N, C-alpha and C positions, 0 to 999 in steps of 0.2 A: 595252715600250718603245714609245710614243705618236711616229709619223713627223712628223717636220717639217723644213721648208725653213731650212737654213742661215741664209737672208738675212731670214727672217721671211714670207716670202710664203706666201698660203695654199693648200691644195693644188690648188685651185681656178685660180689665177691665172697668168697667162704668166709662164713663165721657172720655175715652181716647181719643183724638185726636192726630193723627200723623203729624203733621204740624210744628215741630221747626225745625229752620231753612230754613224755605219755603219763599218764597217773599210774603211779605206783603202791597199786590195790595193796598187797601183800603187807608193805607197811603197816595198812590200817588194821586188816585180817588177823594179822601175827602178832602186831604188837599191841593191839586193843581187845584182844581176843577174850577176856574175862567181862570186859565191858559191854561188848556185843554181845556175848552170852545173858549178860543181865538186860539187857534191852530185849532180847527176842523172848527172855522168861518174860517180860513184861507184856510182848505182842501176844504171845502164846495164852497168859491167862486173861487177855482182853477177850481174844476169838474163844476162850471157852465160857466167858462171862454172857459175850454176847456173840456174835457169829463172826467168821471168816470176813474180812474187809466190809462188816458192815458202816464204816467211817464211811465212807463215800456217800450213805444216804443219810447222813445226821444233817438235819435243817440246821442252818445257821452254824455249819461246823467249824468256820474258821476262829469265830468266838469263842465258841464252847471248847474246843480245842488249845485254845489260848489261856481259857480260864483252868482248864485242866492242869497244862503246864504250870501256871503261875502258881495254882495253889501246891502242887509238888516242889516247887522253886521255894516258896516261902517256907513250907515244912523243912527243907535242907537246911534252908539259912536260919531258921532256929533251931537247928541242931537235931533235927530228926533224922535218923539214917534211914527208918523202914518205913513204909506206908501200912496203917493199920490193916484195911483192908486185904490189902492183898501178901502181905508180910514180904515184899520187895522194895528195893532202895530208890527212895524218891528221885535220886538222882538217875536212875533208869528209866522212871516213870515220865520226866523231864524230856529224855535224850527221845523217847517213843515218842511224845504228844508234841514236840518241834515238828518234824516232818510231815505230820498229819496233816495240818494246817494246809499245807501244799494239797495234797490228796483232795481233801474237801473243798479246796478253790478250784480245782480240776474238776471236780462233780458236778457244779455250780456253773461249769462252761465257761469260766474266765481262764484265761492264759496269765501267768507270771510272766513278767518279761524275765531273760535268762539272766541268773547272778542277784537274782532280788527275789526277797521272799516277804511274805507276810509277817516273819517274825525277824529280821533283822534287825531292826531297834530294840527289840525285847534281849533276843541272845547275845546281842554285840559285848555287853558287858558281863555277861554269865560266865563264870568259871566253877565249872562241875566238879564234883567233886569225884574226878575220875581213880584217885588213890583209893576212893571208898568202893568204886564198882571194880577194878584190878584187885583188890584185897576180899572182896566179898563178906560174907558172913564172920571170917577169920580176923577182919579187920578191927 
């Protein structure tokens, strides 16, 4: 990808910023701040319950994190908003467990092809309760 200024300025012109086509992370961090906070709460809960980054040592991690993700997905689909054990949103648990599969895969020494994940077929049809995450317990 050739770096370009979105306003058409040359690289050495005053005011140039070669960021056309680059990820706009601020849209996610700002636009989904409450949802990301909820997912962070799940990560913190897991680290306190187990260990920091212990997931990379879990045997058969892909299968087990897929099962965990799907248990939370089913609970949310059945109308449960909060997990009984953690008292955190099921949607946040689903979001936390999905990328864990990639980490478990990396720990097993396998590389996933760029753009593909073990969870793509599962997550393709999932529509998380984002509004529930954004509203939190007030919703």
